[in-house]
ROKE-459684 format. One line per 4 residues: number of its first residue (from 1); their letters; for each residue x, y, z of N, C-alpha, C, O, CB. Coordinates in Angstrom, 2 decimals. Glycine has a CB too. Layout:
REM ROKE-459684
NUM) a) X/Y/Z/X/Y/Z/X/Y/Z/X/Y/Z/X/Y/Z | ... .
REM end
This chain:
REM ROKE-459684
1) xxxx) 130.58/126.48/-63.02/131.62/125.48/-62.80/131.15/124.66/-61.58/131.42/123.46/-61.62/133.07/126.15/-62.57 | 130.49/125.13/-60.50/130.03/124.42/-59.51/128.93/123.37/-59.87/128.86/122.32/-59.24/129.63/125.31/-58.58 | 128.19/123.61/-60.73/127.01/122.93/-61.11/127.50/121.52/-61.82/126.91/120.46/-61.65/126.11/123.90/-62.10 | 128.62/121.68/-62.62/129.01/120.58/-63.41/129.42/119.21/-62.56/129.18/118.08/-62.99/130.18/121.08/-64.27 .
5) xxxx) 130.05/119.46/-61.36/130.30/118.25/-60.56/129.03/117.87/-60.00/128.88/116.65/-59.95/131.34/118.44/-59.46 | 128.06/118.59/-59.56/126.88/118.25/-59.03/125.89/117.47/-60.16/125.17/116.52/-59.88/126.29/119.55/-58.46 | 125.98/117.96/-61.20/125.16/117.32/-62.42/125.86/115.89/-62.67/125.18/114.87/-62.80/125.23/118.35/-63.92 | 127.07/115.89/-62.73/127.79/114.61/-62.86/127.50/113.52/-61.97/127.30/112.38/-62.38/129.09/114.83/-62.74 .
9) xxxx) 127.48/113.92/-60.51/127.10/113.18/-59.50/125.92/112.69/-59.33/125.71/111.57/-58.88/127.32/113.68/-58.59 | 124.95/113.56/-59.72/123.37/113.37/-59.99/123.24/112.33/-60.96/122.55/111.34/-60.70/122.60/114.68/-60.55 | 123.86/112.48/-62.13/123.58/111.50/-63.23/124.19/110.15/-62.80/123.65/109.11/-63.15/124.20/111.99/-64.66 | 125.23/110.16/-62.10/125.91/108.90/-61.62/124.88/108.11/-60.80/124.62/106.93/-61.03/127.26/109.22/-60.72 .
13) xxxx) 124.28/108.86/-59.79/123.44/108.43/-58.77/122.18/107.84/-59.57/121.83/106.69/-59.34/123.09/109.64/-57.74 | 121.55/108.58/-60.45/120.54/107.98/-61.14/120.66/106.79/-62.04/119.74/106.05/-62.38/120.05/108.86/-61.78 | 122.03/106.70/-62.41/122.52/105.46/-63.19/122.51/104.22/-62.36/122.05/103.12/-62.66/123.97/105.66/-63.72 | 123.12/104.62/-61.21/123.23/103.57/-60.08/121.98/102.90/-59.62/121.82/101.70/-59.40/123.81/104.18/-58.88 .
17) xxxx) 121.09/103.90/-59.50/119.58/103.30/-59.06/119.07/102.63/-60.24/118.59/101.51/-60.12/118.41/104.49/-58.59 | 119.12/103.18/-61.32/118.57/102.47/-62.42/119.11/101.04/-62.50/118.32/100.09/-62.49/118.84/103.21/-63.69 | 120.47/100.86/-62.58/121.07/99.66/-62.34/120.66/98.63/-61.48/120.45/97.46/-61.81/122.08/99.90/-62.02 | 120.54/99.20/-60.23/119.98/98.37/-58.97/118.68/97.85/-59.35/118.46/96.64/-59.33/119.81/99.26/-57.60 .
21) xxxx) 117.77/98.75/-59.69/116.43/98.47/-60.02/116.29/97.46/-61.14/115.41/96.61/-61.03/115.76/99.69/-60.37 | 117.07/97.49/-62.20/117.07/96.46/-63.20/117.61/95.16/-62.64/117.01/94.12/-62.91/117.87/96.88/-64.41 | 118.62/95.15/-61.92/119.50/93.98/-61.36/118.43/93.18/-60.41/118.33/91.96/-60.47/120.96/94.58/-60.42 | 117.64/94.00/-59.54/116.71/93.49/-58.58/115.52/92.81/-59.27/115.06/91.76/-58.83/116.24/94.60/-57.68 .
25) xxxx) 114.98/93.47/-60.46/114.02/92.95/-61.27/114.40/91.59/-61.94/113.61/90.66/-61.84/113.70/93.95/-62.24 | 115.68/91.41/-62.69/115.97/90.30/-63.17/116.20/89.14/-62.07/115.86/87.98/-62.31/117.04/90.54/-64.00 | 116.77/89.49/-60.93/116.68/88.49/-59.96/115.39/88.03/-59.53/115.27/86.84/-59.27/117.32/88.88/-58.92 | 114.32/88.87/-59.39/113.24/88.52/-59.17/112.47/87.58/-60.09/111.68/86.76/-59.64/112.74/89.51/-58.98 .
29) xxxx) 112.73/87.73/-61.47/112.20/86.89/-62.36/112.96/85.47/-62.25/112.30/84.47/-62.53/112.28/87.54/-63.73 | 114.25/85.33/-61.88/114.94/84.08/-61.84/114.26/83.51/-60.50/113.88/82.34/-60.55/116.66/84.24/-61.82 | 114.10/84.12/-59.51/113.53/83.60/-58.21/112.18/83.00/-58.58/111.96/81.81/-58.32/113.37/84.80/-57.06 | 111.30/83.72/-59.15/109.96/83.20/-59.69/110.05/81.87/-60.41/109.25/80.95/-60.21/109.34/84.22/-60.67 .
33) xxxx) 111.02/81.80/-61.22/111.05/80.46/-62.03/111.51/79.47/-61.03/110.84/78.44/-60.97/112.06/80.47/-63.38 | 112.55/79.59/-60.23/112.94/78.74/-59.04/111.81/78.20/-58.31/111.69/77.00/-58.09/113.74/79.50/-58.08 | 110.91/79.20/-57.90/109.77/78.91/-57.02/108.92/78.01/-57.79/108.57/76.95/-57.26/109.00/80.17/-56.56 | 108.51/78.32/-59.06/107.65/77.36/-59.80/108.29/76.05/-59.95/107.57/75.07/-59.80/107.29/77.88/-61.15 .
37) xxxx) 109.46/75.89/-60.21/110.18/74.59/-60.36/110.01/73.82/-59.02/109.88/72.59/-59.04/111.78/74.81/-60.71 | 110.01/74.41/-58.04/109.94/73.57/-56.40/108.60/73.51/-55.90/108.39/72.89/-54.85/110.81/74.39/-55.08 | 107.56/74.14/-56.59/106.25/74.21/-55.89/105.21/73.54/-56.78/104.01/73.82/-56.72/105.83/75.72/-55.57 | 105.70/72.67/-57.57/104.65/71.99/-58.46/104.07/70.75/-57.82/104.62/70.17/-56.88/105.25/71.58/-59.85 .
41) xxxx) 102.86/70.36/-58.40/102.11/69.33/-57.89/102.96/68.01/-57.91/103.62/67.72/-58.91/100.82/69.21/-58.67 | 102.94/67.27/-56.85/103.66/66.07/-56.62/105.21/66.37/-56.18/106.01/65.43/-56.11/103.57/65.20/-57.94 | 105.56/67.57/-55.93/106.85/67.80/-55.43/107.12/67.20/-54.14/106.16/67.01/-53.38/107.09/69.15/-55.36 | 108.42/66.84/-53.75/108.69/66.15/-52.52/108.47/67.44/-51.32/108.43/68.63/-51.60/110.38/65.41/-52.58 .
45) xxxx) 108.35/66.93/-50.13/108.37/67.94/-49.11/109.52/68.81/-49.04/109.35/69.99/-48.75/108.23/67.38/-47.91 | 110.80/68.27/-49.29/111.94/69.18/-49.20/112.10/70.21/-50.30/112.64/71.30/-50.19/113.14/68.40/-49.16 | 111.39/69.56/-51.65/111.30/70.75/-52.68/110.24/71.76/-52.43/110.35/72.89/-52.90/111.05/70.22/-54.09 | 109.10/71.37/-51.65/108.31/72.45/-51.28/108.85/73.42/-50.36/108.81/74.64/-50.53/107.20/72.01/-50.79 .
49) xxxx) 109.35/72.79/-49.34/110.10/73.63/-48.30/111.14/74.83/-48.95/111.21/76.00/-48.59/111.01/72.53/-47.37 | 111.92/74.14/-50.05/112.84/75.14/-50.85/112.12/76.03/-51.60/112.53/77.19/-51.63/113.77/74.49/-51.79 | 111.04/75.72/-52.28/110.24/76.72/-52.86/109.73/77.61/-51.98/109.94/78.78/-52.30/109.25/76.23/-53.56 | 109.09/77.43/-50.91/108.64/78.42/-49.87/109.69/79.33/-49.48/109.41/80.53/-49.38/108.14/77.75/-48.64 .
53) xxxx) 111.01/78.86/-49.23/111.89/79.62/-48.68/112.44/80.67/-49.91/112.77/81.83/-49.66/112.96/78.68/-48.00 | 112.47/80.18/-51.02/112.80/80.99/-52.23/111.73/82.02/-52.48/112.07/83.12/-52.91/112.95/80.09/-53.48 | 110.33/81.72/-52.21/109.26/82.56/-52.26/109.33/83.85/-51.38/109.02/84.98/-51.76/108.13/81.79/-51.92 | 109.88/83.43/-49.96/110.03/84.33/-49.10/111.10/85.43/-49.50/111.00/86.64/-49.34/110.28/83.68/-47.93 .
57) xxxx) 112.20/84.71/-50.08/113.47/85.83/-50.38/112.88/86.61/-51.51/113.21/87.79/-51.63/115.12/85.11/-50.90 | 112.10/86.11/-52.28/111.65/86.83/-53.42/110.70/87.85/-53.02/110.71/88.97/-53.53/111.07/85.96/-54.43 | 109.87/87.49/-52.09/109.02/88.74/-51.34/109.94/89.81/-50.84/109.69/90.98/-51.12/108.14/88.21/-49.97 | 110.95/89.51/-50.17/111.81/90.50/-49.63/112.57/91.21/-50.85/112.75/92.43/-50.78/112.82/89.82/-48.58 .
61) xxxx) 112.87/90.72/-51.61/113.54/91.19/-52.92/112.59/92.34/-53.73/113.06/93.37/-54.21/113.78/89.78/-53.94 | 111.29/91.99/-53.78/110.20/92.90/-54.30/110.25/94.04/-53.40/110.08/95.17/-53.86/108.72/92.23/-54.33 | 110.47/93.86/-52.16/110.32/95.17/-51.35/111.48/95.99/-51.51/111.38/97.20/-51.34/110.10/94.94/-49.86 | 112.69/95.41/-51.83/113.88/96.32/-52.16/113.73/96.84/-53.42/114.27/97.93/-53.61/115.19/95.65/-52.11 .
65) xxxx) 113.05/96.26/-54.45/112.90/96.88/-55.68/111.90/97.97/-55.61/112.01/98.90/-56.41/112.54/95.91/-56.68 | 111.02/97.97/-54.82/110.04/99.07/-54.52/110.75/100.28/-53.98/110.54/101.40/-54.44/108.97/98.61/-53.50 | 111.58/100.04/-53.01/112.50/100.97/-52.38/113.24/101.63/-53.33/113.30/102.86/-53.28/113.37/100.37/-51.46 | 113.90/100.94/-54.31/114.80/101.48/-55.44/113.82/102.47/-56.26/114.13/103.63/-56.52/115.44/100.17/-56.47 .
69) xxxx) 112.71/101.93/-56.59/111.73/102.75/-57.48/111.47/103.90/-56.77/111.37/104.96/-57.39/110.38/102.06/-57.85 | 111.31/103.85/-55.35/110.97/105.18/-54.62/112.03/106.27/-54.72/111.86/107.47/-54.94/110.73/104.91/-53.13 | 113.16/105.59/-54.50/114.46/106.40/-54.56/114.54/107.23/-55.92/114.81/108.43/-55.99/115.76/105.38/-54.46 | 114.22/106.33/-57.09/114.18/107.15/-58.33/113.07/108.29/-58.40/113.24/109.38/-58.96/113.96/106.21/-59.50 .
73) xxxx) 112.12/107.95/-57.87/110.81/108.75/-57.94/111.34/110.12/-57.11/111.20/111.19/-57.71/109.34/107.85/-57.12 | 111.84/110.14/-55.99/112.37/111.15/-55.22/113.39/112.15/-55.91/113.56/113.29/-55.48/112.97/110.50/-54.13 | 114.09/111.62/-57.06/115.16/112.28/-57.61/114.48/113.01/-58.73/115.21/113.74/-59.40/116.32/111.35/-58.03 | 113.42/112.96/-58.99/112.63/113.57/-60.30/112.38/115.01/-59.77/111.80/115.83/-60.48/111.04/112.72/-60.76 .
REM end
């Protein structure tokens, strides 16, 4: 009987981590598209700055994605 709540909590934790990882990946793809739109040849300085800032946010997001993947790997 004690194992059932632990198994349920463990399964919920894995589901939460998987959802987090999926959401972060989808957001990463959106940011990459935004970066491409702002860092094209002939872009204005403001567009280039926006693209660089978006690219930095994406870099930080990828680090979070990796941390979520590490969390999942530790649960195996």
